[in-house]
C-alpha positions in Angstrom: -52.0 68.0 11.1 -51.1 71.0 8.9 -48.6 73.3 10.1 -49.9 76.9 10.1 -47.8 79.9 8.9 -48.4 83.6 9.4 -47.2 85.3 6.2 -46.3 89.2 6.5 -45.8 90.7 3.1 -47.0 93.7 1.8 -45.7 93.2 -2.1 -49.6 91.7 -3.4 -48.4 89.8 -6.1 -45.4 88.5 -4.1 -47.7 87.4 -1.2 -50.5 86.1 -3.3 -47.5 83.6 -5.2 -46.1 82.4 -1.6 -49.6 82.1 0.0 -51.0 79.6 -3.0 -47.6 77.9 -3.4 -47.5 77.2 0.3 -50.7 75.9 0.6 -50.4 73.7 -2.4 -47.3 72.3 -0.2 -50.1 71.7 2.6 -49.4 74.3 4.5 -52.3 76.7 6.3 -51.4 80.4 5.4 -52.7 83.3 6.9 -51.5 86.2 5.0 -51.2 90.3 6.2 -50.2 92.6 4.3 -48.6 94.7 7.0 -47.2 94.6 10.5 -49.8 96.1 12.6 -52.4 93.7 11.4 -50.3 90.9 11.6 -49.3 91.8 15.3 -53.1 91.9 16.0 -53.7 88.6 14.4 -51.0 86.9 16.4 -52.3 88.3 19.5 -55.5 86.7 19.2 -53.8 82.9 19.0 -50.2 83.4 20.1 -49.8 79.4 20.3 -51.5 78.8 16.9 -48.7 79.3 14.3 -46.0 76.9 13.5 -43.8 79.6 12.2 -43.9 83.6 11.1 -42.6 84.7 7.5 -41.9 88.5 7.8 -40.9 90.9 5.2 -38.4 93.6 6.7 -39.7 96.3 4.4 -43.2 96.8 5.8 -45.1 100.0 5.6 -45.4 101.5 9.1 -44.3 98.7 11.7 -41.4 97.1 10.0 -40.4 93.4 10.1 -37.6 93.9 12.9 -39.9 95.6 15.1 -42.6 93.4 14.3 -40.5 90.5 15.5 -39.5 92.1 18.7 -43.2 92.5 20.0 -43.8 88.8 18.8 -41.1 87.4 20.8 -42.4 89.1 24.1 -45.7 87.5 23.2 -44.4 84.2 22.5 -40.4 83.7 22.3 -40.7 80.0 21.2 -42.4 80.7 17.9 -39.6 80.1 15.1 -39.6 83.0 12.5 -37.4 84.0 9.3 -37.4 87.1 7.5 -37.9 87.7 3.8 -36.4 90.9 2.4 -34.6 92.4 -0.3 -32.3 93.9 1.9 -28.6 92.0 1.6 -26.5 94.1 3.8 -24.7 92.3 6.8 -25.8 94.4 9.4 -29.4 93.9 8.7 -28.6 90.1 9.0 -27.1 90.2 12.1 -29.8 92.3 13.5 -32.5 89.7 12.6 -30.7 86.9 13.9 -29.9 88.9 17.4 -33.6 89.5 17.3 -34.0 85.4 17.5 -34.6 84.7 13.8 -34.2 81.2 12.7 -33.4 82.2 9.0 -33.0 84.9 6.5 -33.9 84.8 2.7 -33.0 87.5 0.6 -35.2 88.3 -2.5 -35.3 87.3 -5.1 -35.6 83.7 -3.5 -36.5 79.9 -4.9 -40.1 79.2 -3.8 -39.1 75.4 -3.2 -35.8 76.6 -1.2 -38.1 78.6 1.2 -40.2 75.7 1.4 -37.5 73.5 2.4 -36.2 75.9 4.9 -39.8 76.3 6.8 -39.8 72.5 6.8 -36.1 72.3 8.5 -37.0 74.9 10.7 -40.4 73.4 12.1 -38.9 69.8 12.3 -36.3 71.2 14.4 -38.8 72.7 16.8 -40.7 69.5 17.1 -39.7 67.7 20.5 -38.8 64.4 18.3 -36.8 66.5 16.3 -34.6 67.7 19.4 -31.2 66.4 20.1 -31.0 64.0 22.5 -29.1 66.2 25.0 -32.2 68.5 25.0 -34.5 66.2 26.4 -32.2 64.3 28.8 -33.1 66.8 32.2 -36.0 69.4 32.8 -33.0 70.9 35.5 -29.6 70.6 34.9 -27.0 71.7 37.8 -23.5 72.6 37.7 -22.3 73.5 41.3 -24.7 76.4 42.7 -25.4 77.0 39.0 -29.3 76.0 37.5 -30.5 75.8 34.2 -34.4 75.3 34.0 -35.0 73.9 30.5 -38.6 73.9 30.8 -38.9 77.5 32.0 -36.1 78.8 29.8 -34.3 80.4 33.2 -30.6 80.2 34.1 -30.3 80.8 37.8 -26.4 81.7 38.6 -24.3 81.2 41.4 -25.2 84.4 42.9 -29.0 83.8 42.7 -29.7 86.0 39.5 -32.5 84.9 37.5 -31.7 85.0 33.8 -34.9 84.6 31.3 -32.9 82.6 27.9 -34.3 82.6 24.5 -35.3 79.2 23.3 -32.3 79.0 21.3 -29.7 80.5 24.2 -31.0 77.6 26.2 -30.7 75.0 23.4 -26.8 76.1 23.3 -26.4 76.0 27.3 -28.0 72.7 27.4 -25.2 71.2 25.1 -22.7 73.3 26.7 -24.0 71.7 30.3 -23.7 68.0 28.8 -20.4 68.6 27.1 -18.2 70.3 30.1 -14.3 70.6 29.6 -14.2 69.2 26.1 -13.7 70.7 22.8 -16.9 71.0 21.0 -16.3 71.9 17.5 -18.1 75.1 15.9 -19.7 72.8 13.3 -21.2 70.4 15.5 -22.6 73.6 17.5 -24.2 75.3 14.6 -25.7 71.9 13.2 -27.1 70.6 16.6 -28.3 73.9 17.8 -29.2 76.0 14.6 -29.5 72.9 12.0 -27.1 74.7 9.3 -23.4 76.1 9.4 -22.9 79.4 7.6 -21.3 82.7 8.0 -24.4 84.5 9.4 -25.4 81.6 11.8 -21.9 81.4 12.9 -21.7 85.2 13.5 -25.1 84.4 15.8 -23.2 81.9 17.8 -20.3 84.7 18.4 -22.8 87.2 19.6 -24.5 84.1 22.0 -20.8 83.0 23.4 -20.3 87.0 24.3 -23.9 86.8 26.2 -22.9 83.9 28.0 -19.7 85.0 29.1 -21.6 88.0 30.7 -23.8 85.6 32.5 -21.0 83.9 34.1 -18.7 86.5 34.7 -19.2 86.5 38.6 -18.7 82.7 38.5 -15.2 81.8 39.0 -15.8 78.3 38.6 -17.4 78.4 35.0 -15.8 79.8 31.9 -15.9 79.5 27.9 -12.6 79.4 26.2 -12.2 79.8 22.5 -10.2 77.2 20.8 -9.0 79.1 17.6 -10.0 77.4 14.4 -11.5 74.6 16.4 -14.4 75.5 18.7 -15.0 76.5 22.3 -14.4 74.6 25.8 -17.2 75.0 28.4 -14.8 74.7 31.4 -16.1 73.9 34.9 -13.8 73.9 37.9 
C-alpha cells in the first residue's frame, strides 16, 4: 500500500521538487499551496492521509493554525512542520500542538523521507511498543485509562480527552509504576528519537499529567534528577 501525504507548501519550486521526489519514493502526494485549501482537502477525507507535511509560513492561515484545525478533526494523524524558522519558541509551539517532528529549511530531501517513514512506521500497530498493545483499559485504583478512546477517567470521575502521544506516554507509565524510567527510554519508546526539542516536549507532558493527577493523592510523578521519572502509585 502506498502511503498518502498531504503536502502544504506555498513555495512553488520547493513544493514541486518535494512532491516529485516523494512520488519517486513511492508515496502518493496531494500538494496544496495554502492552509485554507489544504484544510478543505483534509476535511473531505480526514482518514485518507498517513502524514501531513506543513509549512509554517503559509499565506493567510499559517501552519500552526492549520495544524490546530487538523488536530480537532483527526487527532491521530501525524504531521511535521517544514519551515525556515529556527527559533526555539516556534519549535516548542509546534511540539505543543502535537507535531511529530520539525524540519528546518534548507533540509536534505533524503533525511526528510527517512523522518517520514520513521513516523509512519511508529504509527503502525505492528510498530507500537508492546506495552501499548497490552490492554484496552488500564486501571490503577479508581483511575482508568481507556487506550482505544484516548480517555483518562480520574479518581474524581473527571474525563480527560488525551492526544495519542499523551496516551502512549501514560500507558508506558501505567505499566512501569514505582520504578525509575530513564528519559532516554521514554523518548525512544514514545517519540522514537532523543533530542533537545523532543525532551522539552516530554517536560510539557509531565507538567500536564501532574495537573491531571493533582487531586489524586495516590498518584504522583517524581523527577529523578539527571536520570528520568518515577510514576509513583501508593
